[in-house]
C-alpha positions in Angstrom: -51.7 17.6 -5.0 -55.3 18.0 -6.0 -57.7 15.2 -4.9 -60.7 14.1 -7.0 -63.7 11.9 -6.6 -65.7 10.3 -9.3 -68.6 8.0 -9.4 -68.5 6.9 -13.0 -65.8 4.4 -14.0 -64.9 6.0 -17.4 -64.6 9.6 -16.1 -62.6 8.4 -13.1 -60.1 6.6 -15.5 -59.8 9.7 -17.7 -59.1 12.0 -14.7 -56.5 9.5 -13.3 -54.7 9.4 -16.7 -54.8 13.1 -16.9 -53.4 13.6 -13.4 -50.7 10.9 -14.1 -49.4 12.7 -17.3 -49.6 16.0 -15.6 -47.3 14.8 -12.9 -44.9 13.3 -15.5 -44.7 16.6 -17.4 -44.1 18.5 -14.2 -41.2 16.2 -13.2 -39.6 16.3 -16.6 -39.7 20.1 -16.7 -38.1 20.5 -13.3 -34.6 19.6 -12.3 -33.6 19.0 -8.6 -30.0 19.1 -7.5 -28.4 18.8 -4.1 -25.3 20.5 -3.0 -22.6 18.6 -1.3 -23.6 19.8 2.1 -27.1 18.3 1.6 -25.8 14.8 0.8 -26.3 12.4 3.7 -23.1 11.1 5.3 -24.9 9.8 8.5 -25.1 6.1 8.2 -26.8 5.7 11.7 -30.1 4.9 9.9 -28.5 2.0 8.0 -26.4 0.7 10.9 -29.0 0.1 13.5 -26.5 -1.0 16.1 -23.1 0.3 17.2 -21.9 -3.2 18.1 -20.3 -3.9 14.7 -16.5 -3.5 14.2 -16.5 -0.4 12.0 -14.1 1.9 10.2 -15.2 5.3 8.8 -12.8 7.1 6.4 -13.1 10.7 5.5 -11.3 12.2 2.4 -10.7 15.8 1.7 -8.3 18.2 -0.1 -5.8 19.8 2.2 -6.8 23.4 2.9 -10.5 22.6 2.6 -11.3 20.0 5.4 -14.9 20.9 5.5 -15.4 19.6 1.9 -15.3 16.0 2.8 -16.6 12.7 1.6 -16.9 9.5 3.6 -17.0 5.7 3.3 -17.7 3.1 5.9 -16.4 -0.5 6.1 -17.9 -2.7 8.8 -18.0 -6.4 9.8 -21.1 -8.4 10.3 -21.6 -12.1 10.8 -24.5 -12.0 8.3 -22.4 -10.3 5.5 -20.8 -12.1 2.6 -17.9 -11.1 0.3 -20.5 -10.3 -2.4 -23.0 -7.5 -2.5 -25.5 -7.7 0.3 -28.6 -5.7 -0.6 -29.7 -5.5 3.1 -26.3 -4.5 4.4 -24.3 -2.7 1.7 -25.0 0.7 -0.1 -23.9 1.7 -3.6 -21.8 4.8 -3.9 -23.6 7.9 -5.3 -20.9 10.0 -6.8 -20.9 13.7 -6.0 -19.8 16.4 -8.5 -19.4 19.4 -6.2 -16.2 21.3 -6.9 -13.3 20.5 -4.5 -15.1 17.5 -3.0 -13.4 14.1 -3.5 -15.2 10.8 -3.8 -14.0 8.0 -1.6 -15.5 4.5 -1.6 -14.6 0.8 -1.4 -14.3 -1.3 -4.5 -15.7 -4.8 -4.9 -15.5 -7.3 -7.8 -16.3 -6.0 -11.3 -15.4 -2.5 -10.1 -18.6 -2.2 -8.0 -18.3 1.0 -5.9 -19.8 1.1 -2.4 -20.2 3.8 0.2 -21.1 1.3 2.9 -19.4 -2.1 2.7 -20.3 -4.9 5.1 -17.8 -7.9 5.2 -17.9 -11.2 7.0 -16.0 -11.4 10.3 -12.7 -13.1 9.9 -9.8 -12.4 12.2 -7.7 -15.5 11.3 -6.5 -14.1 8.1 -5.4 -10.7 6.5 -8.5 -8.8 5.2 -7.8 -6.6 2.2 -10.3 -3.9 1.2 -9.5 -2.1 -2.0 -10.3 1.7 -1.9 -11.3 4.1 -4.7 -10.7 7.8 -4.8 -11.8 10.4 -7.4 -10.6 14.0 -7.3 -11.1 17.0 -9.6 -7.6 18.6 -9.1 -4.1 17.6 -8.7 -3.3 18.5 -5.1 -2.5 17.1 -1.7 -5.2 15.1 -0.1 -5.8 13.5 3.4 -7.6 10.4 4.4 -8.6 10.2 8.0 -10.0 7.2 10.0 -12.5 9.3 11.9 -14.0 6.3 13.6 -12.4 2.9 14.5 -14.6 1.0 16.9 -15.4 -2.4 18.4 -12.5 -4.3 17.0 -10.7 -6.9 19.1 -7.7 -5.3 20.9 -5.2 -7.3 18.8 -6.5 -6.2 15.4 -4.3 -3.7 13.5 -5.7 -1.6 10.7 -3.4 -0.3 7.9 -3.8 2.0 5.0 -1.6 0.9 2.0 -0.5 3.2 -0.7 1.1 1.1 -3.5 2.4 4.1 -5.4 4.4 5.7 -2.6 5.2 2.3 -1.1 3.8 3.4 2.3 1.7 1.3 4.8 0.4 3.3 7.7 -1.0 2.0 11.0 -4.4 3.9 11.3 -4.7 2.8 15.0 -1.6 4.8 15.9 -1.8 7.5 13.2 -5.3 7.9 11.7 -4.5 10.6 9.1 -2.6 9.8 5.8 -1.6 12.6 3.5 -0.5 12.2 -0.1 -0.5 13.8 -3.5 -3.0 12.7 -6.2 -3.6 13.4 -9.8 -7.0 14.3 -11.3 -9.3 11.5 -12.0 -10.1 8.1 -10.6 -7.7 6.0 -8.6 -8.8 2.4 -7.9 -5.6 0.3 -7.7 -3.5 2.5 -5.4 -5.1 2.5 -2.0 -6.4 -0.3 0.2 -7.2 -1.2 3.8 -5.5 -4.2 5.4 -6.7 -5.7 8.7 -4.9 -8.4 10.6 -4.3 -9.6 14.1 -0.8 -9.2 15.5 -0.6 -13.0 15.7 -1.3 -13.4 12.0 1.3 -10.8 11.0 4.0 -12.4 13.2 3.1 -15.8 12.0 3.2 -14.5 8.4 6.7 -13.1 8.8 8.3 -16.2 10.4 7.8 -19.0 7.9 10.5 -21.4 6.9 13.0 -19.8 4.4 13.3 -21.0 0.9 16.3 -20.7 -1.5 15.9 -17.8 -3.9 17.8 -15.4 -6.1 17.0 -12.1 -4.2 19.6 -10.6 -1.8 18.6 -8.5 1.2 21.1 -6.6 3.3 21.5 -3.4 5.2 24.0 -0.6 4.5 24.1 2.0 7.2 20.6 3.5 7.3 19.4 1.8 4.1 17.7 -1.4 3.3 19.0 -2.9 0.1 16.8 -5.5 -1.9 18.8 -6.8 -4.9 16.6 -8.6 -7.3 19.1 -8.2 -10.2 19.6 -12.0 -10.6 15.9 -13.0 -10.3 13.9 -13.4 -13.5 10.7 -13.1 -11.4 8.9 -10.1 -9.7 8.8 -10.2 -5.9 6.8 -8.6 -3.1 8.4 -7.6 0.2 7.2 -6.7 3.6 9.2 -5.1 6.4 8.2 -5.7 10.0 9.5 -4.1 13.2 10.2 -6.1 16.4 6.5 -5.6 17.5 5.3 -7.3 14.4 3.9 -4.1 12.7 4.3 -3.5 9.0 6.5 -0.5 8.4 7.1 -0.9 4.7 5.6 -2.9 1.8 6.0 -2.8 -1.9 6.9 -4.7 -5.1 10.1 -5.0 -7.1 10.3 -6.0 -10.7 12.5 -8.7 -12.0 16.2 -7.7 -12.6 15.8 -4.6 -10.4 17.5 -3.3 -7.3 15.9 -0.9 -4.8 17.1 0.9 -1.6 14.9 2.3 1.2 15.8 4.5 4.2 14.7 3.2 7.5 14.9 4.4 11.1 17.5 2.8 13.4 16.4 -0.5 14.7 15.9 -4.2 14.1 13.6 -5.4 11.3 12.4 -8.6 9.7 12.1 -8.6 5.9 9.9 -11.0 4.2 10.3 -11.7 0.5 7.5 -13.4 -1.5 7.8 -14.5 -5.1 5.7 -16.6 -7.3 6.5 -19.9 -5.7 9.0 -19.1 -2.9 9.2 -17.1 0.3 11.8 -16.3 2.8 12.5 -13.9 5.8 15.7 -12.2 6.9 16.6 -10.1 10.0 18.4 -6.9 9.4 19.8 -4.2 11.6 19.7 -0.5 10.6 22.3 1.6 12.4 
């Protein structure tokens, strides 16, 4: 940039205005774009310390794992459940062909690439996720980093469309099919201690109109006589969630499970109960 020096106030002002408008015209007539590989996914400059409990998720279309997008969720004692300007980062959507956009979703559909949350291990933490893709295909989400969590914290990825909940501690990659466009109500992270999960699944039963039973290798949940929708969760004997979904009123569903003993918890609008079943 050309420098200038002036001794007379009026001429100095005119030169400065001329330089300012020349710069504006230059910027308006030049377009700068950045390819996907130039976008910064390294959050180390934002997260100054590696002491935080942190999850990094990477999303990509199967067959092109090098075309990835990432999002980070971490936990900080200074964070709130709202937007923290010093801790969170807005999502800048990329438009490169074949590269998905993954992010976490806050209230009012606020999209974040980096989401700081308060530390609370005495309850189940739910983090809604958003995904935007440009093609109907198979995609994978991988937890590339899970660090600094207490040993008893389990991290799950929930897919409400497929009725799948996967433990990312044990299996960090989840593969699924996705249609073109935005998805902001399908995927979520759930974090909970084993103690919370077990306590949650062993509450006092309440009388209700839903029937739960096993038939060979199938779990049957009969909600035919119930005028209310229900939500059910299936736990194995280690307290891990193996299945979770919703069933509408007056509906019956069946699910194939591996051989074993399970606890099924049913939650409705005002009642909850649990039942042990054996799949043979």
